[in-house]
Biopython code that builds the backbone (N, CA, C, O; Angstrom):
import numpy as np
from Bio.PDB.StructureBuilder import StructureBuilder

atoms = [
    (1, "UNK", "N", (18.956, -34.293, -76.045)),
    (1, "UNK", "CA", (18.685, -34.457, -77.236)),
    (1, "UNK", "C", (18.601, -35.931, -77.491)),
    (1, "UNK", "O", (17.699, -36.225, -78.275)),
    (2, "UNK", "N", (19.490, -37.191, -76.915)),
    (2, "UNK", "CA", (19.440, -38.167, -76.858)),
    (2, "UNK", "C", (17.981, -39.082, -76.212)),
    (2, "UNK", "O", (17.502, -40.206, -76.363)),
    (3, "UNK", "N", (17.684, -37.938, -75.494)),
    (3, "UNK", "CA", (16.245, -38.546, -74.673)),
    (3, "UNK", "C", (15.111, -38.382, -75.348)),
    (3, "UNK", "O", (14.117, -39.103, -75.266)),
    (4, "UNK", "N", (15.273, -37.288, -76.121)),
    (4, "UNK", "CA", (14.148, -36.887, -77.424)),
    (4, "UNK", "C", (14.245, -37.977, -78.335)),
    (4, "UNK", "O", (13.184, -38.535, -78.616)),
    (5, "UNK", "N", (15.035, -38.295, -78.726)),
    (5, "UNK", "CA", (15.361, -39.370, -79.859)),
    (5, "UNK", "C", (14.838, -40.665, -79.579)),
    (5, "UNK", "O", (14.085, -41.241, -80.365)),
    (6, "UNK", "N", (15.414, -41.419, -77.874)),
    (6, "UNK", "CA", (14.554, -42.278, -77.656)),
    (6, "UNK", "C", (12.885, -42.046, -77.223)),
    (6, "UNK", "O", (12.203, -43.043, -76.982)),
    (7, "UNK", "N", (12.382, -40.886, -77.155)),
    (7, "UNK", "CA", (10.674, -41.065, -77.163)),
    (7, "UNK", "C", (10.548, -40.820, -78.567)),
    (7, "UNK", "O", (9.764, -41.643, -79.039)),
    (8, "UNK", "N", (10.937, -40.127, -79.328)),
    (8, "UNK", "CA", (10.226, -39.936, -80.678)),
    (8, "UNK", "C", (10.047, -41.481, -81.051)),
    (8, "UNK", "O", (8.982, -41.903, -81.502)),
    (9, "UNK", "N", (11.262, -42.369, -80.814)),
    (9, "UNK", "CA", (11.200, -43.838, -81.446)),
    (9, "UNK", "C", (10.242, -44.567, -80.864)),
    (9, "UNK", "O", (9.563, -45.266, -81.616)),
    (10, "UNK", "N", (9.956, -44.587, -79.429)),
    (10, "UNK", "CA", (9.119, -45.079, -78.836)),
    (10, "UNK", "C", (7.681, -44.861, -79.644)),
    (10, "UNK", "O", (6.993, -45.685, -80.247)),
    (11, "UNK", "N", (7.536, -43.767, -79.477)),
    (11, "UNK", "CA", (6.059, -43.011, -80.187)),
    (11, "UNK", "C", (5.847, -43.741, -81.344)),
    (11, "UNK", "O", (4.759, -44.283, -81.535)),
    (12, "UNK", "N", (7.039, -43.843, -82.388)),
    (12, "UNK", "CA", (6.835, -44.267, -83.590)),
    (12, "UNK", "C", (6.608, -45.954, -83.666)),
    (12, "UNK", "O", (6.061, -46.625, -84.541)),
    (13, "UNK", "N", (7.231, -46.345, -82.436)),
    (13, "UNK", "CA", (6.561, -48.074, -82.396)),
    (13, "UNK", "C", (5.558, -48.533, -81.654)),
    (13, "UNK", "O", (5.518, -49.662, -81.164)),
    (14, "UNK", "N", (4.751, -47.712, -81.549)),
    (14, "UNK", "CA", (3.463, -47.938, -81.161)),
    (14, "UNK", "C", (3.155, -48.980, -81.728)),
    (14, "UNK", "O", (3.361, -48.836, -82.933)),
    (15, "UNK", "N", (2.621, -50.333, -81.410)),
    (15, "UNK", "CA", (2.148, -51.514, -81.916)),
    (15, "UNK", "C", (0.966, -51.435, -82.331)),
    (15, "UNK", "O", (0.052, -50.909, -81.697)),
    (16, "UNK", "N", (0.870, -51.941, -83.419)),
    (16, "UNK", "CA", (-0.368, -52.444, -84.235)),
    (16, "UNK", "C", (-0.041, -53.574, -84.955)),
    (16, "UNK", "O", (0.777, -53.535, -85.874)),
    (17, "UNK", "N", (-0.726, -54.771, -84.546)),
    (17, "UNK", "CA", (-0.609, -55.470, -85.826)),
    (17, "UNK", "C", (-1.830, -55.594, -86.053)),
    (17, "UNK", "O", (-2.767, -55.710, -85.263)),
    (18, "UNK", "N", (-1.794, -55.554, -87.686)),
    (18, "UNK", "CA", (-2.857, -55.423, -88.136)),
    (18, "UNK", "C", (-2.752, -56.347, -89.492)),
    (18, "UNK", "O", (-2.138, -56.001, -90.501)),
    (19, "UNK", "N", (-3.427, -57.520, -89.340)),
    (19, "UNK", "CA", (-3.656, -58.806, -90.478)),
    (19, "UNK", "C", (-5.105, -59.160, -90.752)),
    (19, "UNK", "O", (-5.760, -59.761, -89.901)),
    (20, "UNK", "N", (-5.371, -58.976, -91.356)),
    (20, "UNK", "CA", (-7.090, -59.208, -91.757)),
    (20, "UNK", "C", (-7.399, -60.784, -91.465)),
    (20, "UNK", "O", (-8.540, -61.198, -91.264)),
    (21, "UNK", "N", (-6.402, -61.492, -91.466)),
    (21, "UNK", "CA", (-6.820, -62.846, -91.267)),
    (21, "UNK", "C", (-6.447, -63.266, -89.674)),
    (21, "UNK", "O", (-6.642, -64.421, -89.295)),
    (22, "UNK", "N", (-6.066, -62.554, -89.049)),
    (22, "UNK", "CA", (-5.848, -62.436, -87.370)),
    (22, "UNK", "C", (-6.644, -62.321, -86.629)),
    (22, "UNK", "O", (-6.917, -61.146, -86.384)),
    (23, "UNK", "N", (-7.416, -63.342, -85.899)),
    (23, "UNK", "CA", (-8.246, -63.027, -84.648)),
    (23, "UNK", "C", (-7.787, -61.798, -83.817)),
    (23, "UNK", "O", (-6.613, -61.767, -83.450)),
    (24, "UNK", "N", (-8.671, -60.734, -83.479)),
    (24, "UNK", "CA", (-8.498, -59.402, -82.646)),
    (24, "UNK", "C", (-7.639, -60.207, -81.098)),
    (24, "UNK", "O", (-6.815, -59.583, -80.430)),
    (25, "UNK", "N", (-8.079, -61.695, -80.778)),
    (25, "UNK", "CA", (-6.938, -61.931, -79.514)),
    (25, "UNK", "C", (-5.714, -62.273, -79.904)),
    (25, "UNK", "O", (-4.955, -61.692, -79.128)),
    (26, "UNK", "N", (-5.194, -62.791, -80.550)),
    (26, "UNK", "CA", (-3.997, -63.326, -81.221)),
    (26, "UNK", "C", (-3.441, -61.948, -81.761)),
    (26, "UNK", "O", (-2.215, -61.851, -81.731)),
    (27, "UNK", "N", (-4.219, -60.760, -82.297)),
    (27, "UNK", "CA", (-3.177, -59.592, -82.719)),
    (27, "UNK", "C", (-3.052, -59.204, -81.305)),
    (27, "UNK", "O", (-1.846, -59.248, -81.065)),
    (28, "UNK", "N", (-3.685, -58.849, -80.260)),
    (28, "UNK", "CA", (-3.256, -58.507, -78.815)),
    (28, "UNK", "C", (-2.497, -58.751, -78.423)),
    (28, "UNK", "O", (-1.675, -57.900, -78.084)),
    (29, "UNK", "N", (-2.272, -60.257, -78.198)),
    (29, "UNK", "CA", (-0.907, -61.247, -77.890)),
    (29, "UNK", "C", (0.091, -60.810, -78.641)),
    (29, "UNK", "O", (1.018, -60.274, -78.034)),
    (30, "UNK", "N", (0.178, -60.906, -80.064)),
    (30, "UNK", "CA", (1.078, -60.759, -80.502)),
    (30, "UNK", "C", (1.812, -59.250, -80.407)),
    (30, "UNK", "O", (3.004, -59.090, -80.669)),
    (31, "UNK", "N", (0.824, -58.069, -79.951)),
    (31, "UNK", "CA", (1.493, -56.653, -80.019)),
    (31, "UNK", "C", (1.498, -56.365, -78.594)),
    (31, "UNK", "O", (1.845, -55.205, -78.375)),
    (32, "UNK", "N", (1.183, -57.148, -77.389)),
    (32, "UNK", "CA", (1.851, -57.414, -76.256)),
    (32, "UNK", "C", (3.310, -57.969, -76.368)),
    (32, "UNK", "O", (4.229, -57.433, -75.750)),
    (33, "UNK", "N", (3.464, -58.870, -77.035)),
    (33, "UNK", "CA", (4.882, -59.866, -77.243)),
    (33, "UNK", "C", (5.769, -58.576, -77.743)),
    (33, "UNK", "O", (6.639, -58.268, -76.928)),
    (34, "UNK", "N", (5.714, -57.736, -78.968)),
    (34, "UNK", "CA", (6.182, -56.710, -79.244)),
    (34, "UNK", "C", (6.763, -56.032, -78.003)),
    (34, "UNK", "O", (7.941, -55.968, -77.653)),
    (35, "UNK", "N", (5.744, -55.576, -77.459)),
    (35, "UNK", "CA", (6.028, -54.329, -76.750)),
    (35, "UNK", "C", (6.848, -54.730, -75.316)),
    (35, "UNK", "O", (7.424, -53.987, -74.521)),
    (36, "UNK", "N", (6.706, -55.899, -75.310)),
    (36, "UNK", "CA", (7.291, -56.561, -73.971)),
    (36, "UNK", "C", (9.008, -56.376, -74.446)),
    (36, "UNK", "O", (9.845, -55.678, -73.873)),
    (37, "UNK", "N", (9.213, -57.283, -75.730)),
    (37, "UNK", "CA", (10.184, -57.187, -75.970)),
    (37, "UNK", "C", (11.174, -55.731, -76.263)),
    (37, "UNK", "O", (12.380, -55.632, -76.037)),
    (38, "UNK", "N", (10.180, -54.579, -76.880)),
    (38, "UNK", "CA", (11.186, -53.392, -76.591)),
    (38, "UNK", "C", (11.276, -53.198, -75.245)),
    (38, "UNK", "O", (12.376, -52.894, -74.783)),
    (39, "UNK", "N", (10.487, -53.295, -74.643)),
    (39, "UNK", "CA", (10.166, -52.860, -72.882)),
    (39, "UNK", "C", (11.963, -53.702, -72.771)),
    (39, "UNK", "O", (12.994, -53.040, -72.646)),
    (40, "UNK", "N", (11.926, -54.922, -72.840)),
    (40, "UNK", "CA", (13.289, -55.437, -72.408)),
    (40, "UNK", "C", (14.518, -54.769, -72.858)),
    (40, "UNK", "O", (15.423, -54.406, -72.107)),
    (41, "UNK", "N", (14.491, -54.639, -74.062)),
    (41, "UNK", "CA", (15.667, -53.837, -74.860)),
    (41, "UNK", "C", (15.691, -52.611, -74.445)),
    (41, "UNK", "O", (16.713, -51.980, -74.715)),
    (42, "UNK", "N", (14.901, -52.105, -73.892)),
    (42, "UNK", "CA", (15.268, -50.765, -73.808)),
    (42, "UNK", "C", (15.817, -50.676, -72.299)),
    (42, "UNK", "O", (16.643, -49.808, -72.016)),
    (43, "UNK", "N", (15.372, -51.537, -71.382)),
    (43, "UNK", "CA", (15.947, -51.836, -70.269)),
    (43, "UNK", "C", (17.178, -52.359, -70.429)),
    (43, "UNK", "O", (17.899, -51.948, -69.519)),
    (44, "UNK", "N", (17.777, -53.108, -71.200)),
    (44, "UNK", "CA", (18.754, -53.546, -70.818)),
    (44, "UNK", "C", (19.547, -52.539, -71.350)),
    (44, "UNK", "O", (20.468, -52.208, -70.604)),
    (45, "UNK", "N", (19.434, -51.571, -73.085)),
    (45, "UNK", "CA", (20.035, -50.548, -73.067)),
    (45, "UNK", "C", (20.440, -49.673, -72.007)),
    (45, "UNK", "O", (21.549, -49.158, -72.141)),
    (46, "UNK", "N", (19.701, -49.365, -70.869)),
    (46, "UNK", "CA", (19.366, -48.543, -69.947)),
    (46, "UNK", "C", (20.630, -48.925, -68.925)),
    (46, "UNK", "O", (21.504, -48.167, -68.504)),
    (47, "UNK", "N", (20.482, -50.053, -68.719)),
    (47, "UNK", "CA", (21.325, -50.735, -68.029)),
    (47, "UNK", "C", (22.763, -50.677, -68.432)),
    (47, "UNK", "O", (23.620, -50.510, -67.564)),
    (48, "UNK", "N", (23.095, -50.807, -69.739)),
    (48, "UNK", "CA", (24.056, -50.967, -70.133)),
    (48, "UNK", "C", (25.121, -49.783, -70.050)),
    (48, "UNK", "O", (26.311, -49.784, -69.735)),
    (49, "UNK", "N", (23.835, -48.293, -70.638)),
    (49, "UNK", "CA", (24.481, -47.519, -70.361)),
    (49, "UNK", "C", (24.867, -46.586, -69.258)),
    (49, "UNK", "O", (25.439, -45.506, -69.402)),
    (50, "UNK", "N", (24.472, -47.152, -68.109)),
    (50, "UNK", "CA", (24.437, -46.832, -66.636)),
    (50, "UNK", "C", (25.760, -47.559, -66.253)),
    (50, "UNK", "O", (26.564, -47.069, -65.460)),
    (51, "UNK", "N", (25.922, -48.696, -66.834)),
    (51, "UNK", "CA", (27.512, -49.346, -66.034)),
    (51, "UNK", "C", (28.875, -48.670, -67.184)),
    (51, "UNK", "O", (30.047, -48.591, -66.816)),
    (52, "UNK", "N", (28.467, -48.316, -68.347)),
    (52, "UNK", "CA", (29.057, -47.647, -69.240)),
    (52, "UNK", "C", (29.408, -45.904, -68.501)),
    (52, "UNK", "O", (30.508, -45.357, -68.411)),
    (53, "UNK", "N", (28.291, -45.464, -68.142)),
    (53, "UNK", "CA", (28.716, -44.140, -67.420)),
    (53, "UNK", "C", (29.643, -44.311, -66.266)),
    (53, "UNK", "O", (30.692, -43.678, -66.145)),
    (54, "UNK", "N", (29.038, -45.526, -65.118)),
    (54, "UNK", "CA", (29.745, -45.749, -64.140)),
    (54, "UNK", "C", (31.185, -45.890, -64.331)),
    (54, "UNK", "O", (31.946, -45.070, -63.818)),
    (55, "UNK", "N", (31.692, -47.031, -65.148)),
    (55, "UNK", "CA", (32.762, -46.968, -65.463)),
    (55, "UNK", "C", (33.636, -45.729, -66.311)),
    (55, "UNK", "O", (34.866, -45.690, -66.305)),
    (56, "UNK", "N", (33.089, -45.100, -66.770)),
    (56, "UNK", "CA", (33.543, -43.706, -67.466)),
    (56, "UNK", "C", (33.942, -42.745, -66.094)),
    (56, "UNK", "O", (34.915, -41.993, -66.053)),
    (57, "UNK", "N", (33.084, -42.926, -65.131)),
    (57, "UNK", "CA", (33.649, -41.981, -63.945)),
    (57, "UNK", "C", (34.497, -42.782, -63.261)),
    (57, "UNK", "O", (35.239, -42.172, -62.490)),
    (58, "UNK", "N", (34.631, -44.058, -63.304)),
    (58, "UNK", "CA", (35.665, -44.557, -62.469)),
    (58, "UNK", "C", (36.770, -44.299, -63.467)),
    (58, "UNK", "O", (37.865, -44.484, -62.934)),
    (59, "UNK", "N", (36.826, -44.068, -64.274)),
    (59, "UNK", "CA", (38.099, -43.964, -65.264)),
    (59, "UNK", "C", (38.953, -42.609, -65.060)),
    (59, "UNK", "O", (40.153, -42.543, -64.795)),
    (60, "UNK", "N", (38.006, -41.496, -65.253)),
    (60, "UNK", "CA", (37.693, -40.042, -64.771)),
    (60, "UNK", "C", (38.595, -40.028, -63.120)),
    (60, "UNK", "O", (39.696, -39.528, -62.888)),
    (61, "UNK", "N", (37.933, -40.550, -62.439)),
    (61, "UNK", "CA", (38.882, -40.720, -60.968)),
    (61, "UNK", "C", (40.132, -41.161, -61.089)),
    (61, "UNK", "O", (41.008, -40.667, -60.378)),
    (62, "UNK", "N", (40.492, -42.395, -62.221)),
    (62, "UNK", "CA", (41.967, -42.686, -61.938)),
    (62, "UNK", "C", (42.877, -41.518, -62.247)),
    (62, "UNK", "O", (43.752, -40.915, -61.626)),
    (63, "UNK", "N", (42.167, -41.407, -63.813)),
    (63, "UNK", "CA", (42.838, -40.351, -64.790)),
    (63, "UNK", "C", (43.453, -39.034, -63.763)),
    (63, "UNK", "O", (44.584, -38.549, -63.742)),
    (64, "UNK", "N", (42.332, -38.715, -63.013)),
    (64, "UNK", "CA", (42.648, -37.409, -62.225)),
    (64, "UNK", "C", (43.658, -37.793, -61.226)),
    (64, "UNK", "O", (44.500, -36.918, -61.024)),
    (65, "UNK", "N", (43.778, -38.786, -60.609)),
    (65, "UNK", "CA", (44.752, -39.642, -59.428)),
    (65, "UNK", "C", (45.911, -39.214, -60.441)),
    (65, "UNK", "O", (46.389, -38.080, -60.421)),
    (66, "UNK", "N", (46.267, -40.067, -61.201)),
    (66, "UNK", "CA", (47.202, -39.724, -62.182)),
    (66, "UNK", "C", (47.756, -38.439, -62.278)),
    (66, "UNK", "O", (48.911, -38.161, -61.956)),
    (67, "UNK", "N", (47.029, -37.759, -62.668)),
    (67, "UNK", "CA", (47.033, -35.989, -63.323)),
    (67, "UNK", "C", (47.812, -35.579, -61.524)),
    (67, "UNK", "O", (48.983, -35.214, -61.423)),
    (68, "UNK", "N", (47.135, -35.699, -60.634)),
    (68, "UNK", "CA", (47.736, -35.069, -59.220)),
    (68, "UNK", "C", (49.308, -35.611, -59.408)),
    (68, "UNK", "O", (50.309, -34.919, -59.596)),
    (69, "UNK", "N", (49.226, -36.828, -59.316)),
    (69, "UNK", "CA", (50.633, -37.685, -59.373)),
    (69, "UNK", "C", (51.586, -37.235, -60.001)),
    (69, "UNK", "O", (52.713, -37.368, -59.524)),
    (70, "UNK", "N", (51.457, -36.786, -60.851)),
    (70, "UNK", "CA", (52.217, -36.311, -62.323)),
    (70, "UNK", "C", (52.774, -34.862, -61.937)),
    (70, "UNK", "O", (53.846, -34.318, -62.200)),
    (71, "UNK", "N", (51.587, -34.409, -61.175)),
    (71, "UNK", "CA", (51.809, -32.749, -61.060)),
    (71, "UNK", "C", (52.586, -32.869, -59.675)),
    (71, "UNK", "O", (53.481, -32.034, -59.815)),
    (72, "UNK", "N", (52.732, -33.396, -58.516)),
    (72, "UNK", "CA", (53.389, -34.095, -57.437)),
    (72, "UNK", "C", (54.685, -34.175, -58.114)),
    (72, "UNK", "O", (55.549, -33.335, -57.864)),
    (73, "UNK", "N", (54.864, -35.012, -58.855)),
    (73, "UNK", "CA", (56.189, -35.448, -58.987)),
    (73, "UNK", "C", (57.029, -34.143, -59.765)),
    (73, "UNK", "O", (58.213, -33.870, -59.569)),
    (74, "UNK", "N", (56.107, -33.432, -60.682)),
    (74, "UNK", "CA", (56.750, -32.341, -61.443)),
    (74, "UNK", "C", (57.536, -31.408, -60.548)),
    (74, "UNK", "O", (58.623, -30.892, -60.806)),
    (75, "UNK", "N", (56.524, -31.227, -59.026)),
    (75, "UNK", "CA", (57.116, -30.286, -58.310)),
    (75, "UNK", "C", (58.371, -30.554, -57.568)),
    (75, "UNK", "O", (59.274, -29.741, -57.368)),
    (76, "UNK", "N", (58.311, -32.061, -57.099)),
    (76, "UNK", "CA", (59.457, -32.306, -56.556)),
    (76, "UNK", "C", (60.384, -32.090, -57.397)),
    (76, "UNK", "O", (61.292, -31.388, -56.951)),
    (77, "UNK", "N", (60.540, -32.577, -58.894)),
    (77, "UNK", "CA", (61.932, -32.584, -59.877)),
    (77, "UNK", "C", (62.002, -31.061, -59.876)),
    (77, "UNK", "O", (63.112, -30.646, -60.209)),
    (78, "UNK", "N", (61.138, -30.161, -59.599)),
    (78, "UNK", "CA", (61.447, -28.507, -60.129)),
    (78, "UNK", "C", (62.071, -28.244, -58.490)),
    (78, "UNK", "O", (63.028, -27.471, -58.441)),
    (79, "UNK", "N", (61.722, -28.674, -57.526)),
    (79, "UNK", "CA", (62.269, -27.954, -56.372)),
    (79, "UNK", "C", (63.961, -28.773, -55.882)),
    (79, "UNK", "O", (64.866, -28.189, -55.287)),
    (80, "UNK", "N", (63.979, -30.393, -56.400)),
    (80, "UNK", "CA", (65.458, -30.258, -56.244)),
    (80, "UNK", "C", (66.173, -29.804, -57.481)),
    (80, "UNK", "O", (67.396, -29.732, -57.364)),
    (81, "UNK", "N", (65.610, -29.454, -58.748)),
    (81, "UNK", "CA", (66.344, -28.668, -59.606)),
    (81, "UNK", "C", (66.742, -27.322, -58.844)),
    (81, "UNK", "O", (67.916, -26.962, -58.931)),
    (82, "UNK", "N", (65.802, -26.522, -58.072)),
    (82, "UNK", "CA", (66.035, -25.314, -57.302)),
    (82, "UNK", "C", (67.371, -25.695, -56.048)),
    (82, "UNK", "O", (68.384, -25.038, -55.806)),
    (83, "UNK", "N", (67.037, -26.598, -55.614)),
    (83, "UNK", "CA", (68.042, -27.043, -54.390)),
    (83, "UNK", "C", (69.393, -27.253, -55.286)),
    (83, "UNK", "O", (70.427, -26.629, -55.046)),
    (84, "UNK", "N", (69.283, -28.079, -56.209)),
    (84, "UNK", "CA", (70.482, -28.156, -57.159)),
    (84, "UNK", "C", (71.350, -26.825, -57.284)),
    (84, "UNK", "O", (72.551, -26.655, -57.078)),
    (85, "UNK", "N", (70.513, -26.078, -57.623)),
    (85, "UNK", "CA", (71.155, -24.738, -58.330)),
    (85, "UNK", "C", (71.450, -23.996, -57.629)),
    (85, "UNK", "O", (72.154, -23.036, -57.944)),
    (86, "UNK", "N", (70.893, -24.262, -56.170)),
    (86, "UNK", "CA", (71.521, -23.344, -54.739)),
    (86, "UNK", "C", (72.750, -23.222, -54.213)),
    (86, "UNK", "O", (73.255, -22.292, -53.585)),
    (87, "UNK", "N", (73.366, -24.741, -54.690)),
    (87, "UNK", "CA", (74.077, -25.145, -54.296)),
    (87, "UNK", "C", (75.324, -24.407, -54.689)),
    (87, "UNK", "O", (75.263, -23.902, -55.810)),
    (88, "UNK", "N", (76.987, -24.140, -53.700)),
    (88, "UNK", "CA", (77.753, -23.388, -54.116)),
    (88, "UNK", "C", (78.536, -24.013, -55.175)),
    (88, "UNK", "O", (78.965, -25.167, -55.156)),
    (89, "UNK", "N", (78.648, -23.353, -55.885)),
    (89, "UNK", "CA", (79.731, -23.932, -57.114)),
    (89, "UNK", "C", (81.386, -24.165, -56.248)),
    (89, "UNK", "O", (81.785, -23.594, -55.233)),
    (90, "UNK", "N", (81.959, -25.021, -56.945)),
    (90, "UNK", "CA", (83.437, -25.114, -56.463)),
    (90, "UNK", "C", (84.189, -24.857, -57.404)),
    (90, "UNK", "O", (85.409, -24.873, -57.242)),
]
sb = StructureBuilder()
sb.init_structure("model")
sb.init_model(0)
sb.init_chain("A")
sb.init_seg("    ")
for serial, (resi, resn, name, xyz) in enumerate(atoms, 1):
    if name == "N":
        sb.init_residue(resn, " ", resi, " ")
    sb.init_atom(name, np.array(xyz, "f"), 0.0, 1.0, " ", f" {name:<3s}", serial, name[0])
structure = sb.get_structure()
């Protein structure tokens, strides 16, 4: 869905500089400049998205490690409770 959005936006952003007083060479230069800016912005956004995805994956790994540590602590707690309950009453 997001990929389709960007493709639609790229299609709509096809650059045509139409000004009757501009020479053809200047229009081509302006169109190329706008296209270069668009491409640079798109590449920067892709890089930021990649970095955000890597950060998310790292956080998920940390959260999973914490979840496992918590589960292990709960298991130890329950085992300790069972051992205390198994002690003879005096």
